C-alpha positions as CSV (number, residue, x, y, z in Angstrom):
1,M,-17.6,26.2,-11.0
2,Y,-15.1,25.2,-13.6
3,H,-16.3,22.9,-16.3
4,A,-13.5,20.5,-17.1
5,E,-15.6,18.3,-19.5
6,E,-16.5,21.3,-21.6
7,Q,-12.9,22.6,-21.6
8,F,-11.6,19.1,-22.6
9,K,-14.0,19.1,-25.6
10,K,-12.8,22.6,-26.6
11,L,-9.2,21.2,-26.7
12,G,-10.3,18.7,-29.4
13,L,-8.4,15.8,-27.7
14,T,-9.4,12.1,-27.6
15,L,-9.0,9.9,-24.5
16,P,-7.3,6.5,-24.9
17,P,-8.9,3.5,-23.2
18,A,-8.5,3.5,-19.4
19,P,-5.8,0.9,-18.6
20,K,-6.7,-2.3,-16.8
21,P,-4.4,-3.3,-13.9
22,L,-1.6,-5.7,-14.9
23,G,-0.7,-6.5,-11.3
24,V,-2.1,-6.4,-7.8
25,Y,-3.2,-2.8,-7.4
26,K,-6.1,-0.4,-8.1
27,P,-5.7,2.2,-10.9
28,A,-7.7,4.7,-8.7
29,L,-8.8,4.9,-5.1
30,L,-11.1,7.4,-3.6
31,V,-10.3,8.1,0.1
32,E,-12.9,9.7,2.4
33,G,-14.9,10.7,-0.7
34,K,-12.5,13.6,-1.1
35,Y,-9.1,12.5,-2.4
36,L,-8.6,10.5,-5.5
37,Y,-5.3,8.7,-5.8
38,L,-4.2,7.5,-9.2
39,S,-1.6,4.7,-9.5
40,G,1.3,5.1,-11.9
41,H,0.0,5.4,-15.5
42,G,2.0,5.0,-18.7
43,P,1.6,6.5,-22.1
44,V,-1.3,4.6,-23.7
45,R,-2.1,5.5,-27.4
46,N,-5.7,5.7,-28.6
47,D,-5.3,2.1,-30.0
48,G,-4.4,0.8,-26.6
49,T,-0.7,0.3,-27.3
50,L,2.1,1.8,-25.3
51,I,4.7,4.4,-26.3
52,K,8.1,2.9,-25.6
53,G,11.7,4.0,-25.4
54,R,14.3,5.6,-23.2
55,I,14.7,9.3,-23.4
56,G,18.2,10.3,-24.5
57,R,18.7,7.0,-26.3
58,D,15.6,5.9,-28.2
59,I,13.5,9.0,-28.2
60,S,14.0,12.8,-28.1
61,P,13.0,15.1,-25.2
62,D,10.1,16.4,-27.4
63,E,8.9,12.8,-28.0
64,G,9.2,12.3,-24.2
65,K,7.1,15.4,-23.5
66,F,4.5,14.1,-25.9
67,A,4.6,10.7,-24.1
68,A,3.9,12.6,-20.8
69,H,1.0,14.4,-22.4
70,Q,-0.3,11.0,-23.5
71,V,0.1,9.7,-19.9
72,G,-2.0,12.7,-18.8
73,L,-4.7,11.7,-21.3
74,T,-4.6,8.2,-20.0
75,M,-5.1,9.5,-16.4
76,L,-8.0,11.6,-17.6
77,S,-9.6,8.4,-19.0
78,T,-9.2,6.7,-15.7
79,I,-10.7,9.6,-13.8
80,Q,-13.6,9.8,-16.2
81,S,-14.3,6.1,-16.0
82,Y,-13.9,6.0,-12.2
83,L,-15.7,9.2,-11.3
84,G,-18.0,9.5,-14.3
85,S,-16.9,13.1,-15.1
86,L,-13.8,15.2,-15.1
87,D,-15.9,17.9,-13.5
88,R,-15.8,16.1,-10.2
89,V,-12.1,17.0,-9.8
90,K,-11.8,20.2,-7.8
91,R,-8.0,20.5,-8.1
92,V,-4.7,18.7,-8.7
93,I,-2.9,18.2,-5.5
94,K,0.3,16.3,-6.4
95,V,1.9,14.9,-9.5
96,L,4.9,12.5,-9.4
97,G,6.6,12.1,-12.8
98,M,9.1,9.3,-13.4
99,V,11.2,9.6,-16.5
100,N,13.0,6.6,-18.1
101,C,16.2,8.3,-19.3
102,T,19.9,8.0,-19.8
103,P,22.1,8.8,-16.8
104,D,23.2,12.1,-18.4
105,F,19.7,13.4,-19.1
106,E,18.8,16.3,-16.8
107,R,15.5,17.8,-18.2
108,H,13.0,15.7,-16.3
109,P,10.7,18.7,-15.5
110,Y,10.5,19.5,-19.2
111,I,9.3,16.0,-19.9
112,I,6.6,16.0,-17.1
113,N,5.4,19.5,-18.4
114,G,3.6,17.5,-21.1
115,C,1.2,16.2,-18.4
116,S,1.2,19.3,-16.2
117,E,0.3,21.6,-19.2
118,L,-2.6,19.3,-20.1
119,F,-4.0,19.4,-16.5
120,A,-3.7,23.2,-16.5
121,A,-5.6,23.3,-19.8
122,V,-8.4,21.1,-18.5
123,W,-8.8,22.5,-15.0
124,G,-7.3,26.0,-15.3
125,D,-4.1,27.4,-13.9
126,N,-5.4,27.7,-10.3
127,N,-6.9,24.2,-10.0
128,G,-5.0,22.3,-12.6
129,V,-1.5,23.0,-11.3
130,G,-0.5,21.4,-8.0
131,T,2.7,20.3,-6.3
132,R,5.0,18.2,-8.4
133,S,8.2,16.1,-8.6
134,A,9.9,15.0,-11.7
135,V,12.7,12.5,-11.4
136,G,14.8,10.3,-13.6
137,F,14.9,6.4,-13.5
138,G,17.2,3.9,-15.1
139,S,14.2,1.9,-16.3
140,L,10.4,1.8,-16.2
141,P,8.0,-1.1,-16.8
142,D,7.8,-2.3,-20.5
143,N,10.5,0.3,-21.3
144,I,7.9,3.1,-21.3
145,P,9.5,6.6,-21.3
146,V,7.2,8.1,-18.6
147,E,5.1,6.9,-15.7
148,I,3.0,9.4,-13.7
149,E,0.9,9.1,-10.5
150,A,-1.2,11.9,-9.0
151,I,-3.5,12.9,-6.2
152,F,-6.6,15.0,-6.8
153,E,-9.2,16.7,-4.6
154,V,-12.7,15.6,-5.5
155,G,-16.0,17.4,-5.0
156,E,-19.6,16.1,-4.9
157,E,-21.4,14.7,-8.0
């Protein structure tokens, strides 16, 4: 069994606060006790504020990749608060990454790698890497640079 909590501690990272819904939706939903769906998450800093800006205009690709990493941390925070432990996740099934960027920006996968690389570091290459889409958008809520949603397979407590 892979120990994601232990691996996360080894990475020396800190989780931001799990975001509260700002609309009519659930941040996480467990289906049939086996599949955890996470709603779109944004890049929440440890102080609870959002990273903002459009990639290609306000922030660089490297800053966008960092924002996607921060989204990944925010998602881990939601998982931990919802399931009680990152160890309950058996594998990443699907990641959908949405990138707020200028029309000429074409490196959407590079940006979303910030989140995907974090998941691989926490759950390993076999279980932390699932299917993925990375697409560009003309805008995202609150002018955040990245929004990501995901589906995970969950095991018993």
